[in-house]
C-alpha positions, 0 to 999 in steps of 0.5 A: 851583392858585395864586391870581392875584387876590382877588375883591372879594367871595365868599360860600358859594353853593348847589348844586342836584342834579337826578335822578329817582331819590330813592334816588340823591339820598339816598345822594349827600347823605350823601357830600357835603362837610359844608360844602356848601349844597345842595338836592335835586330829583327833578323837573327841571321843579320844579327849572327853576321854582325856579331860573328863578324866582330869576333875576328880581333884578338880577345882584349885581355890576351893583348896584355900578355906576351912571352917574356924573352929577356931572361937569364933562365935558359930552361925550356921547361918554363915560360915566363909571361909578361903583363903589359900594364901600360897597355891596360890604361891605353885601352881608354884611347880605343874609340871602339871599346864600347862597341863590344857586345857582352850580352845578347837577348834573343826571342825563342820563337822566331820563324827563321831560326829559334833562339837556342839555335841562334845561341849555339851559332854564336862564335864568341863564347864570352858573350852572355845569353838571355832567352826570352820565352813564352809560357809554353817554351819554359821547359825548353828554356830550363833544359837549355839553361841546365845545358849551359846553352843560355845564361838566363831565361825570362818569360815575356808574360811576367808582369815585371819583365823589364825589371828582371831584364834590366837586372839580368843584363847588369849582372851578366855584363859584370860576369862577362868582364869577370870571366875575361879578366880572371887570369889578368886579375890573378897575375896582378894581385900577386904583384904590385896591386894587392888592393885588386883582391882586397874585398874591403877595398873593393867595396870602398872602390865601388862607393867611390865609383858610385859617388863620382858617376864613374862608368869606366876604369883602367889599372894604372902604374907610376903611381899605382892606382886606377884611372876612372872616367865618368860618362862625359869623359871627366877623369879621376886618378885614384892613387893607392899606396901601401906602407912599403910604397910610401916608404919608397917615395920618402927614401927617393925624395930624401936622396934627392934632397927634397925640402924638409916640409915635403919629407915631413908630409910624406913621412906623416902619411898626410899626403900622397905624391903625384909627380907625374912628369918623372914617373911618380917620384920626386925630382929637383925639377919640381920647384913648386912641389905643393900641387903634386901632393894630395890629401891622403885617406887611410883605409884598413882592409886585408892590408893597410893603404893610403889613397888619394883622388886626383881630378884630371891627372896630368900624366894621361893624354885624355884630350881626345878620349871618346866618352860614353855619352857620345857613344850613346848619342851616336846610337840614338842618331843611328836609330832616328836616321834608320841606320840600325839593323832594325830599320 
């Protein structure tokens, strides 16, 4: 499926599997994608307590919005909403970000409560739901799907059940983020980040993510771009500039009496600046300015961009960021020590 937009933020999430058969869950866990974070529950009631208890916090995307109060317009008929871009990339310091459950996979036929009742009792409506059924339950699953109680159903007897399951989980995790970020994406796309809604650039971004093994990313500003991390916490900053932004950098540098060679490179578009100590713009404090320029790549989508990739960018305090690989190791240790709900 072709990417049509870039999410302002994305990180790996956890999948919950609920089935009263310990043996089925144990066999299932051995066949899942090795990069998937998951928790196993053999009791649907224990799963509901755990999942519903985790929904008390304010939804992630809502934390980025607030009512803008510092404005001259006194009209009571309008509200101006403030979007805090700084809070988006700060989410990278939330050590519990990977614990967010995006998808549940639940068996239909369980003695305590059936899979559909389980789904009806989930409080967090953003969680996507996959129902595992037997052949006899297929008509029940079809009705539940049409009534939007579940998002997918898969028969356990299918020969390719694991392929179907892994594929459905990946698609629904993507839909989970699309759903919770829709309002944020629309607000940002009309501002200083038009590349978020450029289908061509979204495809290029997907290629960059794939080549670097990126698992999480966050919108950044000063300079505009995207902060990305791979599984082990190695960071990259993708700087994305439009012609107007590049002209602005050049004019500020010129006003600051920047060296002629620096101005030439900015003017030619051969390099993008990353003056991270001064909010992205040139200042005379940069006596050694050459390391602050990075090779630029031209890209033509719905708009024209230059972009550059900076490894281990200096503006972000990333020393103590909790990488996804450590979270997977943590889940693995829990499982081996019998600390998961499956035990």
